[in-house]
C-alpha positions, 0 to 999 in steps of 0.5 A: 060866806055860807056853805052850800047845803050838802047833798044828802044822797051823796053823803049817804053814798059816801058813808055807805061806801066807807062802811062797806070798805071797813067790813060793817054789815048791811044791817048797820045802815042808820038812815030812815028815809027811803031815798037816802037809805038806797044810796047808802046801800049802793055805796055799801055794795060798792065798798064791799066789792072793793074790799073783796077785790083787795082795794083797801088802804093805799091801793084803794085810795083812788076809789074813795068817794070825793070827801069834800061833798 
């Protein structure tokens, strides 16, 4: 069975969120394409907000993006 092609915007958001929660700087965005880069930044901002509010580790697990996409 073939896998469906993954949505690059959703993947960019997830990776940005994980980078933000782990405290990586905004300059660490590896993407070039403008649309996916913006999604990465959106995820990064949300991840940083969650980190600042203390929603890391077990307390923030419910905020993690869906890892199956």
